[in-house]
C-alpha positions as CSV (number, residue, x, y, z in Angstrom):
1,M,33.1,15.6,-10.1
2,D,36.7,16.3,-9.9
3,S,36.8,16.4,-6.1
4,V,34.6,13.1,-6.0
5,L,37.1,11.5,-8.3
6,D,40.0,13.0,-6.4
7,G,38.4,11.2,-3.3
8,V,38.2,7.9,-5.1
9,R,41.8,8.1,-6.2
10,R,43.0,8.6,-2.7
11,V,41.7,5.4,-1.4
12,L,42.5,3.1,-4.4
13,G,44.7,0.2,-3.5
14,R,44.4,1.1,0.4
15,P,42.6,-0.9,3.1
16,V,40.2,2.0,3.8
17,D,36.5,1.9,4.1
18,V,34.5,4.8,2.6
19,L,31.3,6.8,3.6
20,L,29.5,8.3,0.8
21,Q,27.1,11.3,1.7
22,G,24.7,13.2,-0.3
23,E,21.1,13.7,-1.1
24,S,19.0,10.8,-2.6
25,G,19.7,10.2,-6.1
26,T,23.0,11.9,-6.2
27,G,24.9,8.7,-7.6
28,K,26.2,7.1,-4.5
29,E,26.1,3.6,-6.0
30,L,27.7,4.7,-9.2
31,V,30.6,6.2,-7.3
32,A,30.8,3.1,-5.1
33,R,30.9,0.9,-8.4
34,I,33.6,3.4,-9.9
35,L,35.6,2.9,-6.8
36,H,35.5,-0.9,-7.0
37,E,36.1,-1.1,-10.7
38,A,39.2,1.2,-10.5
39,D,40.7,-0.4,-7.4
40,P,43.7,-2.7,-8.4
41,V,43.1,-4.8,-5.3
42,R,39.3,-5.2,-5.4
43,S,38.1,-5.0,-8.9
44,G,38.9,-8.7,-9.6
45,H,36.5,-9.8,-7.0
46,R,32.7,-9.2,-6.5
47,F,30.8,-5.9,-5.7
48,V,27.7,-6.7,-3.8
49,A,25.1,-4.3,-2.6
50,V,22.3,-4.1,-0.2
51,N,19.8,-1.4,1.0
52,C,19.7,-1.3,4.8
53,A,16.2,0.4,4.7
54,A,14.6,-2.1,2.5
55,L,14.6,-5.3,4.6
56,P,13.2,-6.2,8.1
57,E,15.8,-6.6,10.8
58,G,15.9,-10.4,10.7
59,V,16.1,-10.8,7.1
60,L,18.8,-8.0,6.7
61,E,20.8,-9.9,9.4
62,A,20.7,-13.0,7.5
63,E,21.4,-11.3,4.3
64,I,24.6,-9.5,5.6
65,F,26.1,-12.1,8.0
66,G,24.9,-15.4,6.6
67,V,23.0,-18.3,8.0
68,R,24.0,-21.8,9.2
69,R,21.4,-24.7,8.6
70,G,19.1,-24.9,11.4
71,A,19.5,-21.5,12.8
72,Y,15.8,-21.1,12.4
73,T,12.9,-23.1,11.1
74,S,13.2,-22.4,7.4
75,A,17.2,-22.4,7.4
76,E,17.5,-25.7,5.5
77,A,21.0,-25.1,4.2
78,D,24.1,-23.0,4.9
79,R,23.8,-19.7,3.1
80,P,26.9,-17.5,3.0
81,G,26.2,-13.6,3.7
82,L,27.1,-10.7,1.7
83,L,30.2,-10.1,3.7
84,C,31.6,-13.5,2.5
85,Q,30.1,-13.1,-0.9
86,A,32.1,-10.0,-1.2
87,D,35.3,-11.4,0.2
88,G,38.3,-9.7,-1.7
89,G,36.0,-7.1,-3.1
90,T,33.5,-4.5,-2.0
91,L,30.2,-4.6,0.1
92,F,28.0,-1.5,-0.6
93,L,25.6,-0.8,2.3
94,D,23.1,1.8,0.8
95,E,21.1,3.8,3.5
96,V,23.4,2.6,6.1
97,G,21.8,5.3,8.5
98,D,18.6,3.2,8.7
99,L,20.8,0.1,9.8
100,P,18.7,-1.2,12.8
101,P,20.2,-0.5,16.2
102,G,20.5,-4.3,17.0
103,L,22.8,-4.9,14.0
104,Q,25.0,-1.9,14.5
105,P,27.2,-3.6,17.2
106,K,27.4,-6.8,15.1
107,L,28.5,-4.9,12.1
108,L,31.1,-2.8,14.3
109,R,32.7,-6.1,15.4
110,V,33.3,-7.2,11.7
111,L,34.8,-3.8,11.0
112,Q,37.2,-4.1,14.1
113,E,38.0,-7.7,13.6
114,R,37.5,-8.5,10.0
115,R,35.8,-11.7,11.1
116,V,32.2,-12.7,10.5
117,R,30.1,-15.3,12.4
118,P,26.8,-16.4,10.6
119,L,23.4,-16.8,12.4
120,G,23.5,-20.0,14.2
121,G,27.1,-20.5,13.8
122,T,30.0,-21.3,16.4
123,E,33.0,-20.3,14.2
124,E,34.1,-17.2,12.8
125,Q,35.4,-16.6,9.1
126,D,38.0,-14.2,8.0
127,V,36.9,-11.6,5.4
128,D,39.0,-9.2,3.4
129,V,36.3,-6.7,2.3
130,R,36.0,-2.9,1.8
131,I,32.8,-1.7,3.0
132,V,31.4,1.4,1.2
133,S,28.4,2.7,3.0
134,A,26.0,5.5,1.8
135,T,23.5,7.7,3.4
136,H,21.4,10.7,2.8
137,L,21.0,11.3,6.4
138,D,23.2,13.5,8.7
139,L,25.1,10.7,10.5
140,R,26.8,13.2,12.7
141,R,23.4,14.3,14.0
142,A,22.2,10.9,14.2
143,R,25.3,10.0,16.2
144,E,24.8,13.0,18.5
145,E,21.1,12.2,19.1
146,G,22.1,8.5,20.0
147,R,20.3,7.0,16.8
148,F,23.6,5.8,15.4
149,R,26.6,4.4,17.3
150,A,29.5,6.8,17.4
151,D,32.1,4.0,17.2
152,L,30.4,2.4,14.3
153,Y,30.3,5.9,12.5
154,F,34.1,6.3,12.9
155,R,34.8,2.8,11.6
156,L,32.6,3.4,8.6
157,A,34.1,6.8,7.9
158,D,37.7,6.1,7.3
159,F,37.2,8.2,4.4
160,I,34.3,10.5,3.5
161,I,33.1,11.5,0.0
162,D,30.5,14.1,-0.3
163,L,28.3,14.1,-3.4
164,P,26.6,17.4,-4.0
165,P,23.4,17.5,-6.0
166,L,23.4,18.0,-9.8
167,R,22.1,21.5,-9.3
168,R,25.4,22.4,-7.8
169,R,27.5,20.7,-10.3
170,R,26.0,21.3,-13.9
171,Q,29.6,20.8,-15.4
172,D,29.3,17.1,-14.3
173,I,26.0,16.3,-16.0
174,L,27.5,15.4,-19.4
175,P,30.5,13.5,-18.2
176,L,28.1,11.6,-16.0
177,A,25.6,10.9,-18.7
178,Q,28.5,9.8,-20.9
179,R,29.4,7.2,-18.3
180,L,25.8,6.0,-17.9
181,L,25.6,5.6,-21.7
182,A,28.7,3.5,-21.8
183,L,27.4,1.4,-18.9
184,H,23.8,0.9,-20.4
185,R,25.3,0.4,-24.0
186,D,27.4,-2.7,-22.8
187,R,24.7,-3.9,-20.5
188,L,21.8,-3.6,-23.2
189,Q,24.1,-4.7,-26.0
190,R,23.8,-1.5,-28.2
191,P,27.3,-1.4,-29.4
192,H,26.5,1.0,-32.3
193,L,26.1,4.1,-29.9
194,R,29.0,6.4,-29.8
195,G,27.7,9.2,-27.6
196,F,25.3,12.4,-27.5
197,T,25.3,15.1,-30.1
198,T,26.4,18.6,-29.1
199,Q,22.9,19.7,-28.9
200,A,22.0,16.8,-26.7
201,G,24.7,17.6,-24.5
202,S,23.6,21.2,-24.2
203,W,20.0,20.0,-23.5
204,L,21.2,17.6,-20.8
205,R,23.0,20.3,-18.9
206,Q,20.0,22.7,-19.1
207,Q,17.4,20.3,-17.6
208,D,16.3,20.5,-14.1
209,W,17.4,17.1,-12.4
210,S,16.7,18.5,-8.8
211,A,13.9,16.0,-8.1
212,N,15.7,12.8,-8.5
213,N,19.4,14.0,-9.4
214,V,21.7,11.2,-10.9
215,R,18.8,8.7,-10.6
216,E,16.7,10.6,-13.1
217,L,19.4,11.1,-15.4
218,D,20.4,7.3,-15.2
219,V,16.7,6.5,-16.1
220,V,16.6,9.0,-19.1
221,T,19.9,7.7,-20.4
222,K,18.9,4.0,-20.2
223,R,15.6,4.8,-22.1
224,A,17.5,6.8,-24.8
225,V,20.0,4.0,-25.2
226,L,17.1,1.5,-25.8
227,Q,15.4,3.8,-28.3
228,C,18.1,5.3,-30.3
229,D,19.0,3.5,-33.4
230,S,21.6,5.9,-34.6
231,A,25.2,6.2,-33.6
232,W,24.4,9.5,-31.6
233,I,21.6,10.3,-29.1
234,D,20.1,13.6,-30.0
235,V,17.6,15.8,-28.2
236,A,14.5,14.1,-29.7
237,D,15.8,10.8,-28.3
238,L,16.1,12.3,-24.9
239,C,12.7,14.0,-25.0
240,R,11.1,10.8,-26.1
241,A,12.9,9.1,-23.1
242,I,11.5,11.5,-20.6
243,D,7.8,11.4,-21.6
244,G,7.4,9.3,-24.7
245,H,7.3,12.3,-27.2
246,P,10.2,13.6,-29.4
247,T,9.3,17.3,-28.9
248,H,9.2,17.5,-25.1
249,E,10.8,21.0,-25.3
250,P,11.9,23.2,-28.3
251,Q,15.5,22.5,-29.3
252,V,17.9,24.8,-27.5
253,T,20.3,26.8,-29.9
254,E,24.0,27.1,-28.9
255,R,23.5,30.9,-28.8
256,D,20.6,30.5,-26.4
257,Q,22.6,28.3,-24.2
258,L,25.5,30.6,-24.1
259,E,23.3,33.5,-23.3
260,D,21.4,31.7,-20.8
261,T,24.6,30.4,-18.9
262,L,26.0,34.0,-18.9
263,R,22.8,35.3,-17.5
264,R,23.0,32.6,-14.5
265,C,26.8,33.4,-14.0
266,A,26.1,37.1,-14.1
267,G,28.5,37.4,-17.0
268,N,31.5,35.7,-15.3
269,I,33.2,33.9,-17.9
270,S,35.2,31.6,-15.7
271,A,32.0,30.4,-14.0
272,A,30.1,30.1,-17.5
273,A,32.9,27.9,-18.7
274,R,32.8,25.7,-15.6
275,E,29.1,25.2,-15.9
276,L,29.4,24.4,-19.5
277,G,32.4,21.9,-19.3
278,L,34.5,24.2,-21.5
279,K,38.0,25.7,-21.4
280,R,37.8,29.5,-21.3
281,S,39.5,29.8,-24.8
282,T,36.8,27.5,-26.2
283,L,34.0,29.6,-24.7
284,F,35.7,32.8,-26.0
285,D,35.8,31.2,-29.5
286,R,32.1,30.3,-29.2
287,L,31.0,33.8,-27.9
288,R,33.0,35.3,-30.7
289,R,31.3,33.1,-33.3
290,H,27.9,34.1,-32.2
291,G,28.8,37.9,-31.8
292,I,28.4,37.7,-28.1
293,H,30.8,40.1,-26.4
294,P,31.6,39.5,-22.7
295,T,32.2,43.2,-22.2
296,R,28.9,44.3,-24.1
297,L,26.5,41.6,-23.0
298,P,22.9,41.6,-24.4
299,S,20.5,43.4,-22.2
300,G,19.5,41.5,-19.1
301,L,22.6,39.1,-19.2
302,A,24.6,41.2,-16.4
303,E,23.3,42.3,-13.2
């Protein structure tokens, strides 16, 4: 997460478009929103999002660029496109790799000129908008194979942020869950919630989120926020959020968690501390408290 946030910090306040790359569900829209909300120039304006793979080409064109009255039979009034709606702020183009070939040159012109002409219009309008695009596809390969315009790729990718899957950044799971909790707490009006218990944090880090990555973590956190009536979300709340039962899995003790993490890290203290999101000194204190000696690991912990 540090590398992702470092990338975000590098573009704050600068006229730079950003391409987010990563597997499905790795939190690309979440990062786009973080970038928008943290930007001193853009945050006071709108964040607008569209999925380029979800709409037919004609509908998507009208959504992005807007429509003038009479452009087609059902266009009974002027309708500003998302580029104009996001003026001053951020337009998030999700699954930009699926943008139809017929719309790619039109988007390229907007990126080059910072002007947009709606469907059926004769005049262009200036737009000041940061475009954050996202894809799970390999756009470099798509570019080489002629499926995605090279000039559009380079315009979209002023700056690239890669989002690794959660299975490769377990140390990020709890900070991400805490941010999602705060987001849903505000949206769902659950002000009594303060966070996760220590046991719940350990449980979250040990789960396999590989199927849907941050998307699944987001859904589970949202359900737990709705269901939890105490100040702290516990393991039982998370288990209930997954399958409706408070005992989805037996509660993991801290000792079990420490030993399992050391096993995965082959006894490497620095790697284990990173995975657990702890300082080395804190990890040593916990190992000492549980009688786990790094130099005399229990059988099976070290290769």
